[in-house]
VEXDREN-2710 file (C-alpha; in Angstrom, 1 decimal):
% VEXDREN-2710
k/r/px/py/pz
1/UNK/-0.1/0.1/0.1
2/UNK/2.8/2.5/-0.4
3/UNK/2.4/5.4/-2.3
4/UNK/3.4/8.8/-2.8
5/UNK/-0.4/10.4/-2.4
6/UNK/-0.6/11.4/1.1
7/UNK/-4.7/11.7/0.5
8/UNK/-6.7/9.8/-1.9
9/UNK/-10.1/11.3/-2.2
10/UNK/-13.0/8.5/-3.1
11/UNK/-16.0/9.6/-5.1
12/UNK/-19.5/7.5/-5.3
13/UNK/-22.0/8.7/-8.3
14/UNK/-24.9/7.5/-10.1
15/UNK/-26.5/9.3/-12.5
16/UNK/-26.0/12.8/-11.0
17/UNK/-23.5/14.4/-13.8
18/UNK/-24.0/18.0/-12.9
19/UNK/-23.0/17.4/-9.5
20/UNK/-20.0/15.2/-10.9
21/UNK/-19.0/17.8/-13.0
22/UNK/-18.6/20.1/-9.7
23/UNK/-16.9/17.7/-7.7
24/UNK/-14.1/17.4/-10.4
25/UNK/-13.8/20.8/-11.0
26/UNK/-13.2/21.1/-7.2
27/UNK/-10.7/18.4/-7.5
28/UNK/-8.8/19.4/-11.0
29/UNK/-6.3/22.0/-9.2
30/UNK/-5.1/18.8/-7.2
31/UNK/-5.1/16.2/-9.9
32/UNK/-3.1/18.4/-11.9
33/UNK/-0.4/18.9/-9.2
34/UNK/-0.7/15.3/-8.3
35/UNK/-1.5/15.8/-4.8
36/UNK/-4.3/13.6/-4.7
37/UNK/-5.5/10.2/-5.9
38/UNK/-9.2/10.2/-7.0
39/UNK/-11.1/7.3/-7.1
40/UNK/-14.7/6.9/-8.7
41/UNK/-16.9/4.0/-7.9
42/UNK/-20.1/4.7/-10.2
43/UNK/-22.9/2.4/-9.8
44/UNK/-23.3/1.4/-13.3
45/UNK/-24.5/5.0/-14.5
46/UNK/-26.2/5.3/-17.9
47/UNK/-25.7/8.9/-19.9
48/UNK/-28.4/10.2/-21.0
49/UNK/-26.9/11.9/-24.1
50/UNK/-23.2/13.2/-25.4
51/UNK/-22.9/16.0/-22.8
52/UNK/-23.2/13.1/-20.1
53/UNK/-21.2/10.9/-21.7
54/UNK/-18.5/13.5/-22.3
55/UNK/-18.3/14.2/-18.8
56/UNK/-17.6/10.3/-18.3
57/UNK/-15.0/10.2/-20.7
58/UNK/-13.2/13.5/-18.6
59/UNK/-13.6/11.4/-15.4
60/UNK/-12.4/8.4/-16.5
61/UNK/-9.6/9.8/-18.0
62/UNK/-8.6/12.0/-15.2
63/UNK/-9.3/9.3/-12.3
64/UNK/-6.4/7.3/-11.1
65/UNK/-9.3/4.3/-10.3
66/UNK/-12.4/4.0/-12.4
67/UNK/-14.9/1.7/-11.6
68/UNK/-18.5/1.4/-12.9
69/UNK/-20.6/-1.6/-11.8
70/UNK/-23.8/-2.4/-10.2
71/UNK/-23.8/-2.3/-6.2
72/UNK/-26.1/-2.8/-3.2
73/UNK/-26.2/1.0/-2.4
74/UNK/-24.2/3.6/-1.5
75/UNK/-22.5/2.3/1.3
76/UNK/-21.4/-0.9/-0.5
77/UNK/-19.9/1.5/-3.3
78/UNK/-18.2/3.3/-0.6
79/UNK/-16.3/-0.3/0.8
80/UNK/-15.5/-1.1/-2.7
81/UNK/-14.0/2.4/-3.1
82/UNK/-11.9/1.6/0.0
83/UNK/-10.2/-1.3/-1.8
84/UNK/-8.7/1.0/-4.2
85/UNK/-6.9/3.2/-1.8
86/UNK/-2.9/3.7/-1.8
87/UNK/-3.0/7.0/0.0
88/UNK/-1.7/7.8/3.4
89/UNK/-5.4/8.6/4.1
90/UNK/-8.5/9.0/2.3
91/UNK/-11.9/10.8/2.5
92/UNK/-14.9/10.6/0.4
93/UNK/-16.0/13.2/-1.5
94/UNK/-19.2/12.4/-3.4
95/UNK/-20.9/13.7/-6.5
96/UNK/-21.8/17.5/-5.5
97/UNK/-19.4/17.6/-2.6
98/UNK/-16.0/19.8/-3.3
99/UNK/-13.2/21.0/-1.1
100/UNK/-13.4/24.1/0.7
101/UNK/-11.2/27.2/-1.3
102/UNK/-9.1/27.8/2.1
103/UNK/-8.5/24.0/2.0
104/UNK/-4.6/23.2/1.8
105/UNK/-3.5/19.6/1.7
106/UNK/0.3/20.4/2.7
107/UNK/-0.3/22.6/5.7
108/UNK/-3.1/20.0/6.6
109/UNK/-0.3/16.8/6.2
110/UNK/2.2/19.1/7.9
111/UNK/0.3/19.8/11.3
112/UNK/-0.9/15.8/11.6
113/UNK/2.6/14.3/9.9
114/UNK/4.4/13.2/12.8
115/UNK/2.0/12.1/15.2
116/UNK/-0.3/10.4/12.2
117/UNK/-3.5/10.1/13.7
118/UNK/-6.0/7.5/13.2
119/UNK/-8.7/10.1/12.1
120/UNK/-8.7/13.8/11.4
121/UNK/-12.0/16.1/11.7
122/UNK/-12.1/19.5/10.5
123/UNK/-15.0/22.2/10.2
124/UNK/-17.4/22.2/6.8
125/UNK/-18.9/25.3/5.2
126/UNK/-22.9/24.0/4.4
127/UNK/-24.9/25.7/1.8
128/UNK/-28.3/25.9/2.2
129/UNK/-30.8/25.6/-0.5
130/UNK/-31.2/29.4/-0.8
131/UNK/-27.6/29.6/-1.9
132/UNK/-26.2/31.0/1.8
133/UNK/-23.4/29.1/3.6
134/UNK/-22.9/28.5/7.3
135/UNK/-19.7/26.9/8.6
136/UNK/-20.5/23.9/10.8
137/UNK/-18.2/23.8/13.5
138/UNK/-17.0/20.2/14.7
139/UNK/-17.3/18.6/18.0
140/UNK/-15.2/16.7/20.5
141/UNK/-15.3/12.9/19.9
142/UNK/-17.4/13.0/23.4
143/UNK/-20.2/14.5/21.6
144/UNK/-20.6/11.2/19.5
145/UNK/-23.6/9.8/22.1
146/UNK/-25.8/12.3/20.7
147/UNK/-25.0/12.4/17.0
148/UNK/-22.2/12.8/14.3
149/UNK/-20.0/15.6/15.4
150/UNK/-18.4/16.2/12.4
151/UNK/-19.5/15.6/8.8
152/UNK/-18.5/12.9/6.6
153/UNK/-16.9/14.7/4.1
154/UNK/-14.8/16.4/6.3
155/UNK/-13.1/13.4/8.3
156/UNK/-9.9/11.8/6.7
157/UNK/-9.3/8.1/7.4
158/UNK/-5.8/6.4/8.2
159/UNK/-5.8/4.1/5.7
160/UNK/-3.8/1.3/7.4
161/UNK/-6.3/1.4/10.3
162/UNK/-9.4/1.7/8.1
163/UNK/-8.5/-0.3/5.0
164/UNK/-10.7/-3.5/7.1
165/UNK/-13.1/-1.8/8.9
166/UNK/-15.8/-1.3/6.5
167/UNK/-19.5/0.4/6.8
168/UNK/-22.1/-1.6/7.4
169/UNK/-24.6/-2.3/4.8
170/UNK/-27.5/-3.2/6.5
171/UNK/-27.8/0.3/7.1
172/UNK/-29.1/3.0/4.6
173/UNK/-28.4/6.3/6.1
174/UNK/-26.5/6.1/9.4
175/UNK/-23.5/3.7/8.5
176/UNK/-21.1/6.6/8.6
177/UNK/-22.3/7.7/12.0
178/UNK/-22.1/3.6/13.2
179/UNK/-18.5/3.6/11.4
180/UNK/-17.1/6.4/13.4
181/UNK/-19.0/4.8/17.1
182/UNK/-17.0/1.3/16.1
183/UNK/-13.8/2.8/15.3
184/UNK/-14.1/5.1/18.5
185/UNK/-14.7/2.2/20.4
186/UNK/-11.9/0.4/19.2
187/UNK/-9.6/3.1/20.4
188/UNK/-9.0/5.2/17.5
189/UNK/-7.2/8.4/17.8
190/UNK/-8.6/11.7/16.3
191/UNK/-6.9/14.9/15.4
192/UNK/-9.1/18.3/15.4
193/UNK/-7.9/21.0/13.2
194/UNK/-10.2/23.9/13.1
195/UNK/-10.0/24.5/9.3
196/UNK/-12.3/23.9/6.7
197/UNK/-12.4/20.9/4.9
198/UNK/-15.1/20.7/2.6
199/UNK/-18.5/22.1/1.4
200/UNK/-21.4/20.2/0.8
201/UNK/-25.0/21.4/-0.3
202/UNK/-28.3/20.9/1.5
203/UNK/-30.3/17.9/0.0
204/UNK/-28.5/14.6/1.2
205/UNK/-30.8/11.9/2.0
206/UNK/-30.1/12.6/5.9
207/UNK/-31.9/16.0/5.0
208/UNK/-34.8/14.8/2.9
209/UNK/-35.5/11.6/5.3
210/UNK/-35.2/13.1/8.4
211/UNK/-37.1/11.2/10.6
212/UNK/-35.9/8.1/9.2
213/UNK/-32.4/9.0/9.1
214/UNK/-32.6/10.0/13.0
215/UNK/-34.2/6.5/13.7
216/UNK/-31.5/4.7/12.2
217/UNK/-29.2/7.0/14.3
218/UNK/-30.8/6.2/17.3
219/UNK/-30.7/2.6/16.5
220/UNK/-26.8/3.4/15.9
221/UNK/-26.8/5.1/19.4
222/UNK/-28.3/2.4/21.2
223/UNK/-26.1/-0.5/20.2
224/UNK/-22.8/1.4/20.4
225/UNK/-23.3/3.2/23.6
226/UNK/-24.6/2.4/27.2
227/UNK/-28.0/4.5/27.0
228/UNK/-31.5/3.1/27.8
229/UNK/-33.5/3.0/24.7
230/UNK/-36.3/5.0/26.2
231/UNK/-33.6/7.9/26.7
232/UNK/-32.3/7.3/23.2
233/UNK/-35.7/8.1/21.4
234/UNK/-36.4/11.1/23.7
235/UNK/-33.0/12.5/22.3
236/UNK/-34.3/11.4/18.8
237/UNK/-37.5/13.5/19.3
238/UNK/-36.2/16.2/20.7
239/UNK/-33.5/16.6/17.8
240/UNK/-36.4/16.3/15.4
241/UNK/-38.0/19.2/16.5
242/UNK/-34.8/21.2/16.6
243/UNK/-34.7/20.0/13.0
244/UNK/-38.1/21.2/12.3
245/UNK/-37.3/24.9/13.7
246/UNK/-35.6/25.7/10.2
247/UNK/-39.3/25.5/8.7
248/UNK/-40.1/28.4/10.6
249/UNK/-37.1/30.1/11.9
250/UNK/-33.9/29.5/9.0
251/UNK/-31.9/32.0/10.8
252/UNK/-32.1/30.2/13.9
253/UNK/-31.0/26.9/12.3
254/UNK/-28.4/28.9/10.8
255/UNK/-27.1/30.3/14.1
256/UNK/-27.3/26.8/15.7
257/UNK/-25.1/25.0/13.1
258/UNK/-22.4/27.5/13.8
259/UNK/-22.3/26.4/17.1
260/UNK/-22.2/23.0/16.4
END
């Protein structure tokens, strides 16, 4: 698994060509400088026209690894992507995600290269549907019992530690939360960096199907932490209520996110 790359970026895609183009354009400067390894796992997408086919040809040409085949869902595709990683660290930047303009890979590596933590967590710039942004600040790993303390797109995983620790494909929404919980419970170390790593937009499955997302998160919480089921359900209902406040007060939601 020796490689000159400090970071491998895994992109999962299925027939969302505009978002994939957006991610590719974000990664292009790093690809031009050979700073990252790009791994693209496509779920056997069928291009709808010439523009889509041209994009897929560009992606296939620029990616260090490109695989297009049927899969069992996003977490199965993510597990596939890990198999091809050769970088020191890897992270997931799926179609529509992009690096923050302020992100500097060399600076990040210099800050943690000697300690080589199992995970590196950073902040995330979250874009609302109206185009405005709010920086979602990461929390301490102690926050895990309440939910994800960091956006998955801003987590770098040490390859030698996570190469065999795969996502649970029985989960449809909260397998990222489950993976972090299992890793931390097994003693994985974390370096927290106060810089924005990734930007992503509203509209993912955890946002559009929020109740089921919280229900699955709840099951993961009960499985991985010593918390009574009734207390976990109370927490789930409170979190759903806070999320619904966004319908009535978007400004409050933005303020809340900045403090997370």
